[in-house]
Each structure stands twice: as C-alpha cells, then as structure tokens.
Backbone as CSV, one residue per row, in Angstrom:
resi,resn,N_x,N_y,N_z,CA_x,CA_y,CA_z,C_x,C_y,C_z
1,GLN,82.090,91.183,129.501,81.114,91.047,128.416,81.771,91.223,127.061
2,ALA,82.686,92.182,126.980,83.408,92.399,125.719,84.201,91.144,125.370
3,MET,84.779,90.522,126.408,85.565,89.307,126.184,84.667,88.180,125.695
4,GLU,83.503,88.043,126.323,82.540,87.015,125.917,82.154,87.179,124.448
5,LYS,81.930,88.441,124.044,81.563,88.732,122.654,82.658,88.283,121.698
6,GLU,83.898,88.614,122.062,85.038,88.237,121.208,85.147,86.729,121.055
7,VAL,84.959,86.039,122.183,85.063,84.575,122.178,83.963,83.985,121.310
8,SER,82.738,84.485,121.483,81.608,83.984,120.689,81.832,84.234,119.203
9,ALA,82.385,85.408,118.874,82.649,85.733,117.468,83.684,84.774,116.879
10,ALA,84.701,84.455,117.666,85.761,83.554,117.181,85.227,82.147,116.965
11,LEU,84.249,81.762,117.795,83.694,80.401,117.704,82.516,80.305,116.738
12,SER,82.113,81.463,116.178,80.946,81.435,115.286,81.355,80.986,113.886
13,LYS,80.349,80.746,113.045,80.618,80.263,111.682,81.366,81.319,110.884
14,GLY,82.234,80.858,110.001,82.992,81.777,109.162,83.908,80.967,108.278
15,GLU,84.800,81.642,107.615,85.750,80.971,106.722,86.689,80.086,107.562
16,PRO,86.652,78.738,107.393,87.450,77.848,108.247,88.948,78.148,108.210
17,GLY,89.442,78.603,107.065,90.877,78.847,106.924,91.330,80.218,107.382
18,GLU,90.384,81.054,107.843,90.741,82.410,108.286,91.682,82.333,109.487
19,ILE,92.801,83.057,109.423,93.786,83.013,110.515,93.367,83.996,111.613
20,LEU,93.137,83.457,112.805,92.689,84.289,113.930,93.835,84.677,114.855
21,SER,94.935,83.934,114.773,96.101,84.282,115.588,97.350,83.705,114.938
22,SER,98.426,84.490,115.012,99.663,84.038,114.386,100.854,84.529,115.216
23,ALA,101.634,83.576,115.716,102.837,83.881,116.510,103.627,82.592,116.652
24,PHE,104.869,82.699,117.094,105.735,81.520,117.333,105.885,80.652,116.074
25,LYS,105.814,81.281,114.902,105.850,80.541,113.624,104.664,79.582,113.500
26,LEU,103.592,79.860,114.234,102.380,79.033,114.173,101.201,79.905,113.758
27,LYS,100.260,79.285,113.045,99.036,79.980,112.679,97.846,79.189,113.221
28,VAL,96.905,79.896,113.823,95.693,79.252,114.337,94.506,79.793,113.538
29,THR,93.805,78.896,112.865,92.678,79.301,112.021,91.367,79.219,112.808
30,ARG,90.314,79.707,112.176,88.974,79.617,112.772,88.608,78.147,113.025
31,GLU,89.016,77.289,112.083,88.734,75.858,112.246,89.471,75.289,113.468
32,ASP,90.729,75.711,113.663,91.500,75.273,114.838,90.825,75.740,116.126
33,ILE,90.481,77.037,116.159,89.824,77.611,117.349,88.525,76.866,117.636
34,GLY,87.865,76.427,116.574,86.611,75.682,116.723,86.754,74.416,117.548
35,THR,87.972,73.878,117.635,88.160,72.666,118.453,88.003,72.988,119.940
36,LEU,88.005,74.284,120.287,87.787,74.672,121.684,86.300,74.772,122.024
37,CYS,85.426,74.549,121.015,83.993,74.464,121.292,83.741,73.305,122.241
38,HIS,82.652,73.407,122.982,82.255,72.377,123.945,82.309,70.981,123.313
39,GLN,82.914,70.035,124.024,82.910,68.612,123.646,83.729,68.261,122.393
40,ARG,84.537,69.198,121.899,85.378,68.865,120.739,86.781,68.503,121.217
41,TRP,87.489,67.726,120.411,88.880,67.371,120.731,89.806,68.474,120.258
42,LEU,90.717,68.901,121.107,91.696,69.915,120.706,92.669,69.333,119.678
43,ASN,93.129,70.185,118.764,94.101,69.698,117.778,95.520,70.189,118.114
44,ASP,96.479,69.716,117.332,97.898,70.054,117.571,98.127,71.551,117.586
45,GLU,97.489,72.274,116.656,97.739,73.717,116.533,97.398,74.444,117.825
46,VAL,96.244,74.119,118.383,95.798,74.794,119.616,96.740,74.447,120.773
47,ILE,97.074,73.174,120.901,97.933,72.765,122.019,99.334,73.360,121.871
48,ASN,99.897,73.333,120.674,101.240,73.894,120.483,101.263,75.394,120.724
49,PHE,100.217,76.091,120.287,100.156,77.545,120.503,100.095,77.843,121.996
50,TYR,99.266,77.085,122.704,99.106,77.311,124.144,100.418,77.029,124.884
51,MET,101.110,75.954,124.511,102.406,75.636,125.142,103.392,76.794,124.934
52,ASN,103.362,77.391,123.752,104.240,78.537,123.482,103.873,79.745,124.333
53,LEU,102.577,79.933,124.596,102.166,81.019,125.496,102.724,80.793,126.903
54,LEU,102.739,79.539,127.341,103.296,79.229,128.668,104.796,79.534,128.700
55,VAL,105.493,79.182,127.620,106.944,79.441,127.547,107.206,80.952,127.579
56,GLU,106.392,81.714,126.847,106.542,83.181,126.850,106.381,83.732,128.263
57,ARG,105.345,83.256,128.951,105.092,83.740,130.317,106.269,83.414,131.233
58,SER,106.884,82.254,131.015,107.961,81.807,131.904,109.203,82.696,131.817
59,LYS,109.253,83.544,130.787,110.409,84.450,130.648,110.323,85.615,131.630
60,LYS,109.133,85.788,132.238,108.979,86.861,133.236,109.636,86.427,134.541
61,GLU,109.949,87.408,135.342,110.603,87.118,136.621,109.674,86.329,137.532
62,GLY,110.236,85.397,138.274,109.438,84.664,139.258,108.835,83.367,138.754
63,TYR,109.033,83.079,137.473,108.524,81.814,136.926,109.671,80.844,136.689
64,PRO,109.412,79.536,136.830,110.465,78.555,136.519,110.844,78.615,135.031
65,ALA,112.132,78.411,134.732,112.590,78.373,133.329,111.952,77.162,132.659
66,LEU,111.334,77.405,131.493,110.474,76.391,130.887,110.824,76.152,129.419
67,HIS,110.832,74.884,129.045,110.906,74.534,127.621,109.735,73.603,127.318
68,ALA,109.063,73.841,126.197,107.966,72.941,125.796,108.262,72.407,124.410
69,PHE,108.218,71.100,124.273,108.359,70.490,122.962,107.018,70.532,122.233
70,SER,107.096,70.509,120.918,105.887,70.437,120.091,105.256,69.051,120.221
71,THR,103.985,68.970,119.879,103.271,67.686,119.915,103.870,66.685,118.922
72,PHE,104.676,67.186,117.980,105.261,66.303,116.957,106.592,65.691,117.411
73,PHE,107.066,66.142,118.577,108.375,65.668,119.058,108.354,64.179,119.425
74,TYR,107.378,63.796,120.240,107.361,62.413,120.744,107.198,61.367,119.632
75,PRO,106.236,61.560,118.687,106.141,60.573,117.592,107.432,60.478,116.782
76,LYS,108.100,61.634,116.605,109.358,61.654,115.831,110.443,60.874,116.584
77,LEU,110.503,61.077,117.899,111.474,60.365,118.732,111.219,58.851,118.664
78,CYS,109.941,58.473,118.726,109.593,57.037,118.692,109.921,56.413,117.350
79,SER,109.668,57.152,116.263,109.851,56.553,114.938,111.312,56.575,114.492
80,GLY,112.062,57.624,114.901,113.418,57.751,114.373,114.539,57.725,115.399
81,GLY,114.171,57.591,116.690,115.193,57.577,117.729,115.826,58.944,117.934
82,TYR,116.858,58.986,118.744,117.478,60.254,119.120,117.952,61.063,117.910
83,GLN,118.528,60.370,116.930,119.081,61.086,115.771,118.019,61.924,115.055
84,ALA,116.782,61.442,115.081,115.695,62.140,114.369,115.328,63.467,115.037
85,VAL,115.641,63.601,116.331,115.246,64.826,117.050,116.447,65.576,117.633
86,ARG,117.632,65.144,117.248,118.858,65.722,117.809,118.903,67.244,117.631
87,ARG,118.401,67.707,116.500,118.511,69.141,116.176,117.347,69.967,116.725
88,TRP,116.411,69.312,117.395,115.257,70.046,117.927,115.655,70.985,119.062
89,THR,116.845,70.777,119.639,117.236,71.612,120.788,118.394,72.543,120.434
90,ARG,118.550,72.819,119.133,119.572,73.799,118.761,119.252,75.121,119.450
91,GLY,120.246,75.666,120.132,120.010,76.947,120.810,119.279,76.830,122.142
92,VAL,119.014,75.602,122.576,118.349,75.399,123.878,119.183,74.425,124.694
93,ASP,119.537,74.835,125.904,120.199,73.897,126.811,119.127,73.345,127.748
94,LEU,118.700,72.126,127.479,117.621,71.531,128.278,117.997,71.459,129.753
95,PHE,119.291,71.294,130.023,119.717,71.082,131.411,119.811,72.384,132.197
96,LYS,119.569,73.508,131.503,119.489,74.804,132.202,118.028,75.172,132.475
97,GLN,117.090,74.355,131.973,115.671,74.613,132.228,115.310,74.052,133.611
98,HIS,114.248,74.583,134.160,113.700,73.994,135.383,112.709,72.892,135.029
99,LEU,111.882,73.190,134.018,110.818,72.267,133.623,110.807,72.080,132.109
100,ILE,110.505,70.861,131.687,110.356,70.557,130.262,109.008,69.869,130.083
101,LEU,108.198,70.421,129.188,106.867,69.853,128.928,106.876,69.094,127.605
102,VAL,106.292,67.906,127.613,106.168,67.122,126.382,104.710,66.679,126.236
103,PRO,103.920,67.400,125.400,102.554,66.938,125.156,102.600,65.666,124.309
104,ILE,101.791,64.683,124.696,101.830,63.366,124.048,100.463,63.075,123.435
105,HIS,100.455,62.753,122.144,99.204,62.394,121.477,99.154,60.887,121.270
106,LEU,98.170,60.251,121.897,98.028,58.792,121.817,96.812,58.454,120.960
107,LYS,96.935,58.637,119.658,95.868,58.349,118.678,94.591,59.141,118.956
108,VAL,93.839,58.779,120.006,92.598,59.526,120.287,92.610,60.124,121.698
109,HIS,93.788,60.373,122.228,93.867,60.873,123.602,95.132,61.710,123.778
110,TRP,95.003,62.778,124.566,96.155,63.620,124.895,96.609,63.351,126.330
111,ALA,97.931,63.346,126.540,98.494,63.265,127.888,99.705,64.205,127.938
112,LEU,100.274,64.368,129.117,101.397,65.298,129.278,102.518,64.632,130.059
113,LEU,103.728,64.785,129.555,104.897,64.325,130.291,105.665,65.553,130.783
114,VAL,106.050,65.537,132.055,106.738,66.684,132.663,108.080,66.238,133.227
115,ILE,109.139,66.860,132.735,110.484,66.605,133.263,110.832,67.773,134.180
116,ASP,111.073,67.485,135.449,111.522,68.521,136.389,113.024,68.323,136.592
117,VAL,113.799,69.184,135.940,115.267,69.047,135.960,115.809,69.308,137.362
118,ARG,115.111,70.174,138.121,115.566,70.520,139.473,115.470,69.310,140.398
119,LYS,114.346,68.604,140.290,114.091,67.480,141.204,114.507,66.139,140.620
120,LYS,114.943,66.166,139.339,115.286,64.923,138.627,114.117,63.946,138.649
121,THR,112.949,64.465,138.239,111.770,63.601,138.126,111.204,63.675,136.713
122,ILE,110.616,62.566,136.277,109.861,62.525,135.027,108.490,61.983,135.389
123,GLN,107.459,62.809,135.180,106.112,62.424,135.589,105.157,62.448,134.399
124,TYR,104.236,61.506,134.416,103.272,61.360,133.341,101.886,61.706,133.876
125,PHE,101.230,62.661,133.215,99.916,63.153,133.643,98.870,62.739,132.614
126,ASP,97.907,61.934,133.056,96.890,61.425,132.146,95.526,61.598,132.799
127,SER,94.630,62.334,132.132,93.332,62.649,132.728,92.357,61.472,132.674
128,LEU,92.786,60.352,132.073,91.988,59.112,132.133,92.654,58.088,133.047
129,GLY,93.710,58.513,133.742,94.352,57.652,134.728,95.183,56.523,134.147
130,GLN,95.491,56.603,132.834,96.304,55.550,132.235,97.765,55.715,132.651
131,LYS,98.494,54.612,132.639,99.909,54.658,133.015,100.770,54.972,131.792
132,GLY,101.869,55.670,132.025,102.778,56.004,130.928,104.218,55.673,131.288
133,ASP,104.411,54.542,131.980,105.763,54.194,132.448,106.744,54.067,131.284
134,GLY,106.277,53.464,130.188,107.144,53.291,129.015,107.533,54.629,128.401
135,ILE,106.588,55.565,128.413,106.847,56.902,127.862,107.891,57.613,128.726
136,CYS,107.768,57.485,130.052,108.755,58.083,130.969,110.156,57.527,130.683
137,THR,110.242,56.217,130.489,111.532,55.568,130.216,112.129,56.071,128.901
138,THR,111.269,56.186,127.875,111.719,56.688,126.565,112.314,58.091,126.701
139,LEU,111.659,58.938,127.513,112.149,60.314,127.675,113.410,60.374,128.518
140,LEU,113.552,59.472,129.473,114.800,59.428,130.244,115.963,59.033,129.323
141,GLN,115.717,58.049,128.470,116.754,57.640,127.517,117.114,58.794,126.580
142,TYR,116.086,59.550,126.163,116.338,60.727,125.321,117.244,61.721,126.061
143,LEU,116.950,61.989,127.338,117.759,62.928,128.129,119.196,62.441,128.265
144,GLN,119.355,61.128,128.427,120.707,60.563,128.538,121.496,60.789,127.249
145,GLU,120.844,60.562,126.117,121.488,60.794,124.810,121.834,62.274,124.638
146,GLU,120.885,63.119,125.007,121.069,64.571,124.865,122.249,65.038,125.721
147,SER,122.355,64.491,126.932,123.428,64.867,127.840,124.791,64.441,127.279
148,LYS,124.835,63.234,126.734,126.086,62.732,126.137,126.489,63.570,124.938
149,GLU,125.492,63.856,124.087,125.737,64.572,122.833,126.124,66.028,123.076
150,LYS,125.359,66.711,123.962,125.516,68.169,124.104,126.477,68.558,125.225
151,ARG,126.599,67.715,126.270,127.442,68.097,127.417,128.604,67.140,127.640
152,LYS,128.637,66.048,126.849,129.653,64.992,127.037,129.619,64.460,128.472
153,LEU,128.410,64.391,129.019,128.238,63.918,130.402,127.271,62.746,130.436
154,GLU,127.602,61.744,131.232,126.669,60.646,131.475,125.574,61.150,132.417
155,LEU,124.353,60.696,132.177,123.238,61.036,133.062,122.814,59.734,133.741
156,PRO,123.182,59.530,135.008,122.882,58.249,135.658,121.375,58.070,135.887
157,ALA,120.823,57.009,135.316,119.377,56.735,135.439,118.975,56.591,136.903
158,SER,119.901,56.082,137.722,119.585,55.808,139.132,119.250,57.079,139.917
159,GLU,119.681,58.242,139.388,119.412,59.498,140.106,118.018,60.055,139.809
160,TRP,117.348,59.463,138.824,116.065,59.999,138.369,114.890,59.164,138.868
161,THR,113.800,59.839,139.187,112.560,59.170,139.612,111.519,59.300,138.507
162,LEU,110.965,58.170,138.078,109.931,58.149,137.035,108.610,57.749,137.671
163,HIS,107.532,58.443,137.300,106.251,58.163,137.977,105.067,58.519,137.085
164,SER,104.151,57.569,136.920,102.855,57.872,136.289,101.906,58.331,137.384
165,MET,101.388,59.542,137.239,100.465,60.068,138.247,99.219,59.186,138.305
166,ARG,98.819,58.821,139.517,97.651,57.970,139.692,96.378,58.816,139.667
167,PRO,95.236,58.185,139.347,93.987,58.948,139.198,93.621,59.784,140.416
168,TRP,94.013,59.331,141.608,93.661,60.107,142.818,94.653,61.248,143.081
169,GLU,95.744,61.285,142.299,96.753,62.338,142.527,96.479,63.597,141.712
170,ILE,95.766,63.446,140.604,95.519,64.601,139.725,94.068,64.588,139.259
171,PRO,93.527,65.776,138.898,92.139,65.825,138.423,91.945,64.952,137.183
172,GLN,90.769,64.319,137.095,90.448,63.413,136.001,89.238,63.915,135.213
173,GLN,89.202,63.597,133.935,88.053,63.969,133.110,86.944,62.927,133.290
174,ASN,85.698,63.360,133.112,84.614,62.384,133.187,83.800,62.373,131.894
175,ASN,84.463,62.765,130.798,83.832,62.647,129.475,84.901,62.196,128.480
176,GLY,84.536,62.136,127.225,85.503,61.631,126.240,86.147,62.715,125.407
177,SER,86.011,63.994,125.830,86.449,65.057,124.922,87.404,66.085,125.520
178,ASP,87.601,66.077,126.829,88.341,67.190,127.449,89.825,66.927,127.704
179,CYS,90.363,65.805,127.212,91.763,65.465,127.537,92.741,66.568,127.136
180,GLY,92.524,67.190,125.971,93.443,68.237,125.519,93.441,69.451,126.423
181,VAL,92.255,69.805,126.929,92.159,70.955,127.843,92.843,70.608,129.171
182,PHE,92.642,69.379,129.630,93.335,68.931,130.851,94.849,69.051,130.686
183,VAL,95.363,68.622,129.537,96.812,68.700,129.281,97.291,70.151,129.359
184,CYS,96.554,71.051,128.717,96.948,72.467,128.726,96.920,73.048,130.134
185,LYS,95.916,72.661,130.908,95.800,73.226,132.249,96.744,72.562,133.249
186,TYR,97.005,71.261,133.106,98.099,70.662,133.901,99.362,71.496,133.662
187,ALA,99.660,71.744,132.392,100.888,72.467,132.014,100.894,73.880,132.588
188,ASP,99.732,74.531,132.566,99.601,75.892,133.082,99.953,75.931,134.578
189,TYR,99.348,75.043,135.362,99.585,75.042,136.816,101.021,74.618,137.144
190,ILE,101.496,73.563,136.471,102.845,73.053,136.739,103.901,74.118,136.398
191,SER,103.675,74.853,135.302,104.666,75.844,134.875,104.676,77.081,135.774
192,ARG,103.749,77.127,136.726,103.771,78.191,137.748,104.159,77.615,139.108
193,ASP,104.539,76.327,139.135,104.836,75.638,140.408,103.650,75.702,141.368
194,LYS,102.445,75.619,140.816,101.232,75.692,141.646,100.598,74.305,141.758
195,PRO,99.955,74.013,142.904,99.222,72.745,143.006,98.053,72.731,142.017
196,ILE,97.758,71.560,141.467,96.699,71.447,140.449,95.362,71.310,141.162
197,THR,94.564,72.372,141.084,93.353,72.428,141.909,92.061,72.438,141.105
198,PHE,92.139,72.461,139.774,90.907,72.539,138.984,90.215,71.171,138.911
199,THR,88.979,71.174,138.388,88.233,69.922,138.208,87.559,69.928,136.839
200,GLN,86.892,68.836,136.543,86.113,68.723,135.300,85.149,69.905,135.139
201,GLU,84.613,70.380,136.257,83.618,71.470,136.191,84.155,72.760,135.568
202,HIS,85.480,72.948,135.660,86.079,74.180,135.119,86.248,74.148,133.598
203,MET,86.067,72.995,132.985,86.419,72.845,131.566,85.697,73.803,130.606
204,PRO,84.358,73.971,130.730,83.703,74.903,129.801,84.289,76.322,129.901
205,TYR,84.567,76.760,131.137,85.191,78.085,131.332,86.596,78.117,130.729
206,PHE,87.399,77.088,130.997,88.774,77.049,130.473,88.788,77.093,128.943
207,ARG,87.847,76.406,128.327,87.802,76.399,126.857,87.601,77.818,126.318
208,ARG,86.654,78.539,126.895,86.385,79.903,126.410,87.558,80.830,126.729
209,ARG,88.116,80.651,127.887,89.268,81.467,128.278,90.451,81.235,127.322
210,MET,90.664,79.980,126.934,91.774,79.670,126.013,91.564,80.297,124.640
211,VAL,90.307,80.395,124.205,90.013,81.078,122.930,90.537,82.515,123.010
212,TRP,90.166,83.209,124.087,90.590,84.609,124.247,92.112,84.708,124.306
213,GLU,92.737,83.809,125.088,94.195,83.863,125.285,94.939,83.635,123.966
214,ILE,94.439,82.715,123.163,95.107,82.426,121.879,94.943,83.598,120.915
215,ILE,93.735,84.158,120.862,93.509,85.291,119.961,94.371,86.486,120.354
216,HIS,94.478,86.716,121.661,95.235,87.883,122.143,96.712,87.572,122.418
217,GLN,97.067,86.324,122.268,98.462,85.883,122.469,98.980,86.285,123.844
218,GLN,98.090,86.186,124.818,98.537,86.446,126.198,97.664,85.645,127.167
219,LEU,98.283,85.208,128.249,97.568,84.424,129.247,96.928,85.348,130.267
220,LEU,95.722,85.010,130.660,95.020,85.826,131.666,95.554,85.513,133.058
C-alpha cells in the first residue's frame, strides 16, 4: 500500500520539470514519469534509465555481464556510421560482455535488439511482430568494425546468426501504446537469462512497478 501511494503521488499532477530520480548522469522528471501512465508512450529518458538499472543489477553475482546502449546510439550509427559512435565504448570491451542491449526507436514505435556474444546471435524483438533484418545486419557490421578497431581482429559474419523474432515466439502487444514497456520487459527477462513469460495483461502492473523502480533506483 505504501508503494501504491508513492506511485500514485509520482503520477499525480505537479511541476512537470521536477526531478523525481537522478542517477547514471540521467535525470527523470515528473513529466518523464508521466509517460508510464496508462496508454502513454514511454520516452527516451524512462527507457534509458531503466536500461541502466538492468546494467547495475547485472553487476551482482549470478547475472550475465551486460552492456546497454542508449536509445540515441542507433540513430547516430545510422546517420554517421561507425566513426560517429566509435567513442561510445571507451572503457567498455563489448566482446567481454555476455549480452548487449540496443533499444531502437522507429519514429512511433520501440523495439529491442539483443546481441548475445556467448551464442554469437543478434536477435530483434518487436512487440508488433515487425521484422528487423536490416537492423540486425547494421549491428553486425558495427560489431565487425568495433572488433577491427579495438581488438585488431576480423569478426567472420558466417559465425553469427541473425534473427527477427516472429510474433509467435515472443509476447505481442494488442494496443498502440505499450511498445516501450514491452522493450523494457524483454530486456529485463533476457538480462536474467529467463524465458519471456509475460503478456499484454501484465502491462498496467509493469508500468506502476517501473515508476517505483525508477524513483528508488532499484529493481524489484
């Protein structure tokens, strides 16, 4: 009940610019948190903050080593090529990670790209069942450039499997507003190496839970 009260207070009317949570060099305002209200589209701030919470959790024992790119990574890669994002991995060896998450914003829709370094797979998760084969290819090319630049090693494309998850393989949304929550929860389950078992029905609960997690900067 105390948690419910906190969540309701965060979602209630107030100064839109009021900062409700600040960590990872990110600030989440009341207006940002408001995107977690029922039927609203999540914004970059909420998704980036949540991805950082997943990365923090992955530092605990028993979790796969995880790196998550910001939502601004993919557009930058598309517009400027490898050189534009070369410095995004300063201090990070991508090839020592188990999993790499890339949230993708497609104008009015969110999707998630997952690189599993252990299995040499690149998978595209879309809650509307759209294909992302081109996005998978773009990220494989990025990894090849990164490997050449940082390790002086060729990364043979033939060793990697690229796959757009089909609608029957992963939970799908049945409205026009929950794609961002689906992306966050795909990432949550994948970053624990757990099968994705949630459905559209869980979305209202997940939205409120994410409000609490962002405010408290910890995952339940």
